[in-house]
N, C-alpha and C positions, 0 to 999 in steps of 0.2 A: 675543447672540441667534442669530448665525450658528452658533456652536458648538453651541447648543441643538438646532437642527433637524438639524445634521449628526450629533450624538450620537443623536438619535431615529432617523434614517435608518439609521445603523450598527447600532443595536440591533434594528431591525425586520428588516434583512437577516440579521443573525446569528440571530435567533429562527427565521425561516423555514428557513434552511439547517441550523440545529442540529436542528430537528425532522426535516427531510428526510434529514440524515445518519444519524440513528438509524433511521429508517424503512427507507431503502434498504439500509443495512448489514444489518439484520435479514432483509430479503428475500434479499440475497446469501448470507448464512449458510445460509438455507433451501435456496438453489440448490446449495450445495456438497454436499448430500446425494446429488446425482446424480453419475454417474461421468463427468463432463466433464473432470475433472482427475485426475492421479495422486494417490494418497492423501497422499504427502508434501506436494504443492502445496496440497491441500485443507486440511490442518492449518495450514500457514503462513498461507494466505489467511484462514482462519477466525480465527486469532489476531490477524491484522492488522485484520480487520473489528471484532473485539471491542475492540481498543485504540481505534479510532475511535468506537465506540459509547460507551465510557467517557469519552473526551475531550469529545465534543459533548454528552452527557447532563450532564456536570459543568458545562460552559459554560452550558447551558440553565438549570440550577439556580442557578448563581452569578450570572450576568449578567442573566438574564431573569426570575428569580423572587425570589431572596433580596434583591437590590438594591432591590426594590419593596415588601418587607414592612415593616410599621411596628415592627419589633423589631430589637434589636441582636444580630446574628448574625455578628459579626466572626470569631469562632473557627471557626464552621462554614464560613463563606465561605473563610477561609484554607485550611482542610483540603481543601475541594472544589477550590480553585484549584490546590493542589499535585497533586491527583489528575488534573486536566485537563492540566497541564503534563507530568506523568509519562507519561500515555497518549499525548500528542502526540509526546514524545521517543521512546517505545517504537515508535510508528508509523514514525518517521524511521529507526530502526536495524533495523526489520524487513527492510529491503532487504538486509541481510547474509545471513540464511538464504535469502532468495529468490535471491540471486546464487549462493549455494552449491548450491542445488537445480538451478539452470540449468546450472551447470558440470558437476555429476554427470550430468544428463540429456544434455548435449551431448557429453561425451567418453566416456560409457559407454552409448551408445544401445543397443547389442546386449544389454547385461546389466542395463539400468536397473531392470526389474521385480524382479529377484532381488537386485540390488546393494544397495538402500538402505533398505528399509522400516524395520526395527527401529532400526538405528544412526542413520539420518538423522532419524527422528522423535524419538529421544532427544536428539540434538544440537539440533534446532530447539526442543524444549520446554525444554531446559536453558538455551539461549541466551536465549529469551524470558523465562524466570523470572529469570535473572541481570539481564537488561536492565530488568525492572520494578524490581528492588531498586536498581540503580545510578542509574537515571533518577529514582527517587523522591528520592534524595539530591540529584541535580542540580536537580530541580524545587524542592526546599526552598530552595536557595541562590538560584535564579532569582527566586522569589517574594520573597525577602528583598531582593534588589536592586530589583525593581519597586516595592516599598513604600518604598524609600529614595531615590527620585529627587526632586530639588528642581527644580521647573519654574517657580519664581517669578521667576528672573532671565532674562537674554537667552539664556544657554546652559543646556541641561539638564545638571545636575551630580548626582553621586552623593554622598550625605551621608557624612561621615567614618566613621560607625559601620559602613558597608558597604564601605569601600574595600578591605578585604582580600579580598573575593570577586571583584573584577573580573579578577584574573589567572587565577583558575580559570575564569571565564566565557569569557575569550578562548580558553583552551586547549580547553574543552569544545566550544564552537560552531565553533572552527576545525577540530577533529577531525571533528565531525559534518558540516560542509560538505565536507571532503575526502572522507569516506566516501560522501556522496551523489553528488558529481561523478564519482568513480572508479566507483561502481556503475552510473551511467547509461552511462558509456563501456563498461563490461563488458557490459551488456545489449545495446548496439548491436553490439559485437564478436561476441558469441555469436549474435545474430540473423543477422548477415552470414555467419558460419561455417556455421550450420545451413542457411541459404538456399543457399549454395554446394554443400553436400553433397546437398541435396535436388534441386537442378537438375542436378547431375552424374549423378544416377541416373534421369533422365527416361526413358531407354531401357529401364529396368527390369532391365538386365543387372548393375548394380552392387549393387542392393539387393533383399533379400527383401521380401515384403509387410509383415511385422511391423516390419522396420527402417525401411522407407519410411514406414510409418504413424508411427513414433516421431519421425522427422525432420520430418514434416509437423506433428506436435504441437509439436515444438520451435520451428518457425517461427511457428506460430500463437500459442503461448504467449509467445514473444518480442515479437510485435506487441502482444499484449494487455497485457503488463506494462510495456513501455517508457513509455506515457503515465502509468501509475500512478507509476512511479519518478520520472518527470519532474515530475509534480505535487507529490509529496512533497518532492523535492529543492529545487524553486524556492521553495516556501512556507517550509520550515524554514530554508533557507540565508538567505533574505531576513530572516526573523525574527531569526536569529542575528547577521546583519550589523547590523541596527538596534540591537539590544541592546549589541553589542560597541562600536559607534561611540558610543552614548550614554554608556556608563560612562567613556569617555575624553573626554567633553565635546566630541564632534565635531559635534553637532547642536544646533540652537536648541530652546528650549522649545516654540515654536509647531510645529516639525516633529515633535517627539516626541508632542505632543498629537494631531496628525493621525495619526501612526502607531498610537497607542493606539486610535484609532477605525477604522483600516483593517485592522490585522492580525487581530483576532478574527473579523470576518466573512469575511476571506480564508481563514482556517483552516477555518471552517464550510463555505464553498463547496468547498474542496478535499476535505474529508471527505465531501461529498455526491457530488462528481464521481467519486471513486475507485470506489465500488461501481457507479455508473452506467456506467462504462467496461466493467466486467465484464458487466453486464446487457445492454448494447448489443451485446456480442460473442456473446450467447447464440445467436442464429440463425447467426452466422458459424461457431460451433463445429460446428453440425450440418452446414452446407455443407462445411466443411473436412474432416470425417470422410469424407463421401461422395467428395469429389474426391481425397483421399489414397488411398483404396482403389481408385480408378479402376474403378468397377463398369461393366461393359458391359451396357447394358439390352437385353434381347431383346424379341421381339414377344409373348412369352408373359407370364403373370402372375408368373413367377419369374425370378430371375437367379442365376448361379453366381459364387461368390467363392472363391478358393483359400484353404483354411484354414491354420492355423499348423502343423498336422502333415502338410501336403501333401495332405490330403483336401479335396474340394470341399464347400462349405457352401451349401445351398439356402435362400435367403431370399426372402421376398415383396418385390416391388418397392415396395410401398406402406408397408413398415415404416419406422419412424423410424430415423435414423442411430444413435440410442442403442442399438438392437439390435446393430448392427455393432460399436459401441464395446464393449459388454458382452462380446461374443465375443472381442474382441482383448485386453481387459484381464485375461482369465483367464491369459494368458501372452503376453509380447511376444517370446518367443524363437523 
């Protein structure tokens, strides 16, 4: 009886956040049409949001709809579960192109606008396409392992027919956990590096306006992406730890049953929080643009900002920061 109400609570939480994840990720994809991010970053974040939409929509169909239908849809459920696991794993490894983009932006700040659009977009799209293929294979084996757990005894055990997959599982999730941890450390390191360079140029003698703006963007983007990288890292690393321990009979059946109730809603909550972090930063983006430009307000209805070509740009004080951003994104050189 206790397990029954716990299962109901788990499913209710999962349903709410599955719907929320799909809804807020769609809102975030719509936000990416605006020029608050470099085009490279917008493409990567859109692909990341798309993977979360696929994952949580699949979870919604499998756990909240198909399980309650009076029909035998085992094959459809199995396919949808593989899609869910594939999308979640793709989301985990999206941190790789994100880190790559941050490295390019941090160490090529002066030439970032001209340095990377075509080749980096090609790299990101190729990586994500390959990631979907490889993670689909990984998800197939993961689902096979999940279907072959024996929870009838004291310890959770893997049935003999799935024993061969456990070595692959340890390697896969071990590598994924290492990638996540290293990526979070790189994010922190890049944030500190860009913050140091930005603060070093506070007297405006070291940096031009365009470079100073790019450094401010690097600091702001680093702040914005670190929570996302941390959320993804913690959730997927924990999931991999539980599965890896379970295949080696390290946990009791009762513990595994509890984890099967905790992990799905946890993934749904993470998928909802990820776009909310970006949406919450929306106003911060606007304020960051103005502060990085260091606009001196006059007593008139207009103010002057030094342009990228050395000429003064006359803009209205009441214009949104998006106007200043659009002027700068024409060229950051």
